[in-house]
C-alpha positions in Angstrom: 15.0 -29.9 47.2 11.6 -30.9 46.0 10.8 -32.1 42.5 9.0 -28.8 41.9 12.2 -26.9 43.0 14.3 -29.1 40.7 12.0 -28.5 37.8 12.1 -24.7 38.4 15.9 -24.7 38.6 16.1 -26.7 35.3 14.1 -24.2 33.3 15.1 -20.9 34.9 17.6 -20.1 32.2 15.5 -21.2 29.2 14.6 -18.3 26.9 14.2 -17.3 23.3 17.3 -16.1 21.4 17.9 -12.4 21.4 17.4 -12.3 17.6 13.9 -13.6 18.1 12.7 -10.2 19.3 13.4 -8.9 15.7 11.3 -11.6 13.9 7.5 -11.6 14.2 4.8 -13.0 12.0 4.5 -10.8 8.9 1.3 -8.8 8.5 1.0 -10.5 5.1 0.5 -13.9 6.7 -1.5 -12.4 9.6 -4.0 -10.9 7.3 -4.3 -14.2 5.5 -5.2 -15.8 8.8 -7.8 -13.1 9.6 -9.2 -13.4 6.1 -9.6 -17.2 6.5 -11.2 -16.7 9.9 -13.9 -14.5 8.4 -14.3 -16.4 5.1 -13.2 -13.5 3.1 -11.5 -13.0 -0.3 -7.7 -12.9 0.2 -6.1 -10.1 -1.7 -3.4 -9.8 1.0 -0.9 -12.6 0.4 0.6 -13.1 -3.1 -0.4 -16.8 -3.2 -0.9 -16.6 -7.0 -3.7 -19.1 -7.2 -3.8 -19.2 -11.0 -3.3 -22.3 -13.1 0.2 -24.0 -13.3 1.4 -24.3 -16.9 0.6 -27.8 -18.1 4.2 -28.7 -19.2 5.3 -28.0 -15.6 2.4 -29.6 -13.7 2.5 -32.7 -15.9 6.2 -33.3 -15.3 6.0 -33.8 -11.5 5.0 -37.4 -11.6 7.5 -37.9 -14.4 10.2 -36.7 -12.1 9.1 -39.0 -9.4 9.0 -42.0 -11.8 12.5 -41.0 -13.1 14.0 -41.3 -9.6 14.3 -37.7 -8.6 13.4 -38.5 -5.0 16.7 -38.3 -3.2 19.1 -35.4 -2.3 20.2 -33.4 -5.3 23.5 -31.6 -5.5 23.3 -28.8 -2.9 23.0 -26.1 -5.6 20.4 -28.0 -7.7 20.1 -30.5 -10.5 22.1 -29.9 -13.6 19.1 -29.6 -15.9 17.6 -26.7 -13.8 20.8 -24.9 -13.4 21.4 -25.1 -17.1 17.8 -23.9 -17.8 18.4 -20.9 -15.5 21.7 -20.0 -17.2 20.1 -20.4 -20.7 17.2 -18.1 -19.8 19.5 -15.4 -18.4 21.4 -15.5 -21.7 18.3 -15.5 -23.9 16.5 -12.7 -22.1 19.3 -10.5 -20.9 22.4 -11.5 -22.9 24.2 -12.5 -19.7 26.7 -15.4 -19.8 26.3 -17.6 -16.7 28.2 -20.8 -15.8 25.6 -23.2 -14.5 28.2 -25.3 -12.7 29.8 -22.4 -10.7 27.4 -19.5 -10.6 23.9 -20.8 -10.0 22.4 -21.9 -6.7 18.9 -23.4 -6.6 17.4 -22.7 -3.2 14.2 -22.9 -1.1 12.4 -20.0 -2.9 13.8 -16.6 -3.6 13.5 -15.9 0.1 15.9 -18.9 0.8 18.3 -17.6 -1.8 18.4 -14.2 -0.1 18.9 -15.7 3.3 21.8 -17.9 2.1 23.3 -14.8 0.5 23.0 -12.8 3.7 24.6 -15.6 5.7 27.5 -15.9 3.3 28.3 -12.2 2.7 27.2 -10.1 5.7 28.3 -9.9 9.3 26.3 -8.8 12.3 26.4 -5.1 12.6 26.8 -4.5 8.9 24.3 -2.1 7.2 22.2 -2.7 4.1 20.2 -0.2 2.2 16.5 -0.8 1.5 14.3 1.4 -0.7 11.0 2.3 1.1 8.3 0.9 0.6 10.2 -2.3 1.1 9.2 -6.0 1.1 8.9 -7.1 4.7 10.7 -10.4 4.2 13.7 -8.5 3.0 13.8 -6.4 6.2 13.2 -9.4 8.5 15.8 -11.5 6.8 18.4 -8.7 7.5 17.3 -8.4 11.1 17.5 -12.2 11.6 21.2 -12.1 10.8 21.9 -9.1 12.9 22.2 -6.6 10.0 21.1 -3.0 10.4 18.8 -1.6 7.7 19.0 1.9 6.3 16.1 3.3 4.4 15.9 5.4 1.3 12.4 6.9 0.7 10.6 6.6 -2.6 7.8 9.0 -3.4 4.5 8.2 -5.0 2.9 8.0 -7.5 5.9 6.6 -9.4 8.0 5.7 -6.4 11.0 7.8 -7.4 14.1 8.2 -5.2 16.8 10.8 -5.2 20.5 10.1 -5.6 21.2 12.5 -2.7 19.0 10.4 -0.4 20.7 7.2 -1.4 24.1 8.8 -0.8 23.0 9.9 2.6 22.1 6.4 3.6 25.6 5.1 3.1 28.0 4.9 6.1 31.4 3.2 6.6 29.4 0.1 7.8 27.3 -0.2 4.7 27.9 -3.5 2.8 25.0 -3.8 0.3 22.0 -2.3 -1.4 18.8 -4.3 -2.1 17.0 -3.6 -5.3 13.6 -5.2 -5.9 12.5 -4.7 -9.5 9.6 -5.0 -10.4 8.9 -4.1 -6.8 6.7 -5.6 -4.1 4.6 -3.8 -2.8 5.0 -0.7 -5.0 5.0 -2.2 -8.5 8.0 0.0 -9.3 10.1 -0.9 -12.3 13.6 0.6 -12.0 14.8 2.4 -15.1 18.3 2.0 -16.6 19.1 5.5 -15.4 18.1 4.7 -11.9 20.1 1.5 -11.9 23.1 3.6 -13.1 22.7 5.9 -10.1 22.7 2.8 -7.9 25.8 1.5 -9.8 27.7 4.7 -9.2 27.0 4.6 -5.5 27.8 0.9 -5.2 31.1 1.3 -7.1 32.1 4.4 -5.2 31.6 2.7 -1.8 32.5 -0.8 -2.9 29.1 -2.4 -2.1 27.3 -5.5 -3.1 23.9 -5.2 -4.8 21.4 -7.9 -3.9 18.5 -8.0 -6.3 15.0 -9.5 -6.1 13.8 -10.0 -9.7 11.1 -12.6 -9.1 8.4 -10.4 -10.9 10.6 -9.8 -13.9 7.9 -11.0 -16.4 5.1 -8.9 -14.9 5.5 -5.6 -16.8 3.0 -3.1 -17.9 2.6 -0.2 -20.5 5.5 -1.4 -22.7 8.1 -1.4 -19.9 11.1 -3.8 -20.1 12.9 -5.4 -17.2 16.5 -4.2 -16.9 18.5 -6.8 -15.1 20.9 -4.9 -12.7 23.7 -7.3 -13.5 23.6 -6.1 -17.1 24.6 -2.5 -16.1 28.3 -2.0 -16.8 30.2 -2.1 -13.5 27.6 -4.1 -11.6 28.1 -7.6 -12.8 31.0 -8.4 -10.5 29.2 -7.1 -7.4 25.6 -8.2 -8.0 23.8 -11.2 -6.6 20.8 -11.9 -8.8 17.9 -13.5 -7.0 14.8 -14.7 -8.6 12.6 -17.8 -8.7 9.6 -19.6 -10.3 6.8 -19.1 -7.7 5.2 -16.2 -9.5 6.0 -16.9 -13.1 4.6 -20.4 -13.0 2.0 -20.0 -10.1 3.9 -22.5 -7.9 4.3 -20.5 -4.7 4.1 -23.6 -2.5 6.9 -25.4 -4.4 9.5 -23.2 -2.9 11.9 -23.0 -5.8 14.2 -20.0 -6.2 17.7 -19.3 -7.1 20.7 -17.0 -6.8 23.2 -16.2 -9.6 26.5 -14.8 -8.4 30.1 -14.5 -9.4 32.0 -17.7 -8.7 33.9 -15.9 -5.9 30.7 -15.6 -3.9 28.5 -18.4 -5.3 30.4 -21.3 -3.6 29.9 -20.0 -0.1 26.3 -19.0 -0.8 25.8 -22.6 -1.9 27.4 -24.0 1.3 24.9 -22.0 3.4 22.1 -23.1 1.2 23.2 -26.7 1.9 23.4 -26.0 5.6 19.9 -24.5 5.9 17.9 -26.3 3.1 20.1 -29.3 2.0 18.4 -29.0 -1.4 15.2 -27.8 -3.0 12.6 -30.5 -3.7 14.1 -32.8 -6.3 11.0 -33.8 -8.4 9.9 -30.2 -8.4 13.2 -29.1 -9.7 12.9 -31.7 -12.5 9.4 -30.5 -13.4 10.4 -26.9 -13.7 13.5 -27.8 -15.8 11.3 -29.9 -18.1 8.7 -27.2 -18.4 11.1 -24.4 -19.1 12.4 -26.4 -22.1 8.9 -26.4 -23.6 7.8 -22.8 -22.8 8.9 -20.0 -25.2 8.7 -16.2 -25.0 5.1 -16.3 -25.9 4.3 -17.7 -22.5 6.4 -15.0 -20.6 5.0 -12.2 -22.8 1.5 -13.4 -22.1 1.9 -12.8 -18.4 2.2 -9.1 -18.9 -0.9 -9.0 -21.1 -3.0 -11.1 -18.6 -1.9 -9.2 -15.6 -2.4 -5.8 -17.2 -6.0 -6.8 -17.6 -6.2 -7.8 -13.9 -4.5 -4.6 -12.9 -7.2 -2.6 -14.7 -9.9 -4.5 -12.9 -8.5 -3.9 -9.4 -7.4 -0.3 -9.9 -10.8 0.6 -11.4 -12.6 -0.9 -8.5 -10.4 0.8 -5.9 -10.8 4.1 -7.7 -14.6 3.7 -7.6 -14.5 2.7 -4.0 -12.6 6.0 -3.1 -9.4 4.1 -2.3 -7.1 5.9 -4.8 -4.6 3.4 -6.2 -1.0 4.2 -7.2 -1.1 2.3 -10.5 1.8 -0.2 -10.5 4.4 -0.4 -13.3 5.0 -4.1 -12.8 4.5 -7.0 -10.4 0.9 -7.8 -9.2 0.3 -5.6 -6.2 -1.2 -2.2 -5.9 -0.8 0.3 -3.0 -4.0 2.3 -2.4 -4.7 5.3 -0.2 -7.0 4.0 2.6 -7.1 7.2 4.6 -10.9 7.6 4.2 -11.4 4.3 6.1 -12.1 4.3 9.8 -9.1 3.5 12.0 -6.1 5.1 13.6 -3.5 3.2 11.6 -3.3 0.9 8.6 -3.9 -2.2 10.6 -7.2 -0.9 11.9 -8.1 0.3 8.4 -7.3 -3.0 6.9 -9.4 -4.8 9.5 -12.3 -2.4 9.0 -12.2 -3.0 5.2 -12.2 -6.7 5.8 -15.1 -6.6 8.1 -17.2 -4.3 5.9 -16.4 -5.9 2.5 -14.9 -9.3 3.1 -11.8 -8.3 1.2 -8.4 -8.7 2.8 -5.5 -6.4 2.2 -2.2 -5.8 3.9 -1.6 -2.8 6.2 0.8 -0.3 4.7 2.9 -0.1 7.8 4.2 -3.5 7.0 6.2 -1.8 4.2 7.1 1.6 5.7 9.1 3.2 8.4 7.7 6.6 7.6 4.3 7.6 9.1 2.7 7.7 5.6 2.4 4.0 5.8 -0.5 4.3 8.2 -2.7 5.5 5.4 -1.9 2.8 2.8 -3.2 -0.7 2.0 -1.7 -3.2 -0.4 -3.8 -5.4 -2.6 -2.7 -8.5 -4.6 -4.4 -9.1 -7.9 -2.8 -12.5 -8.7 -6.2 -14.2 -8.6 -8.4 -15.9 -11.1 -10.7 -13.6 -13.0 -13.7 -15.0 -11.2 -12.3 -14.4 -7.7 -10.9 -11.0 -8.6 -14.2 -9.9 -10.1 -16.0 -10.9 -6.8 -13.5 -8.9 -4.8 -13.9 -5.9 -7.1 -17.7 -6.1 -6.8 -17.5 -6.1 -3.0 -15.1 -3.2 -2.9 -17.3 -1.1 -5.2 -20.7 -1.8 -3.7 -20.1 -2.3 0.1 -21.1 0.6 2.4 -18.0 1.7 4.2 
């Protein structure tokens, strides 16, 4: 046998895993790539390029100097776990044991992935509300879980209890609740969470939350933490992080809070996949949280309400009717007037005509309505956001 034949025989069985077919580059990242290629303004990815609070930014070097440069405990340094527990109690009245219920992970995405590995089996089903965050869907698919979708209707992205009940089967294990929501900006009310509670209790389901936008709230709304709803505490895995609140998306620091019965194994999977979150960055966030009071968190809502008004006004004037968000820092707009057969073509058309990047709505929908929608992120500096708004309002498309 020739060397060529030997080489061919050696590689003939090499292939990607079967699960790889389910995981592709997200449209969010893809549009960021397209935007960079064209030198445009990126309102697609939620990079949150606003200033880092000085108490946090200034503590990074302090953490390095203090020796936080080696592996931490797999679930995070004590000071950060204690800060997370203290904040949950201060804001929501929830008692959390920092030693047994908190897991610091590689971003909120990492916390969700570790949770799925710990609590779900391949073939289980998990309910997503649509429009959904693409990373939630792809995380489920990557572990062999089957998603079921509950439609939410604009402009307020409401859902019906009947639709939720219909999504439940004997294989359902969990419901994912994203509040405030990405991409919709939906803030779930107490009454809606009680509907979810009733279904979860009746069918004995977990509730996985994504609450990373908990401090981005508009028009006087309040964040209702699902774990505070009677009957949900023992079955809720609370997931959040610091990326958005402190404008540190690249630091990759998030966390899960769970009953002790589940937290240990979530922590073990976090250790397996991530070992630990970056040690000096954990230190910096813990130090910063000790110095920031409610004034900082409340100020986020005021600042981003102003940015929301800027982008929604510009979209309205451009003929791209926005569904004004209740929270978070994204807005879905109706792009049906743009040229294109689907939302990807419409997003690319808008980028080419205006230099402003958005995300195709089909990244968040199974239903055909997604082909008409675009998502815009307004977590930008005022200067950059004003430039984007001007381009949207004045470009000929």
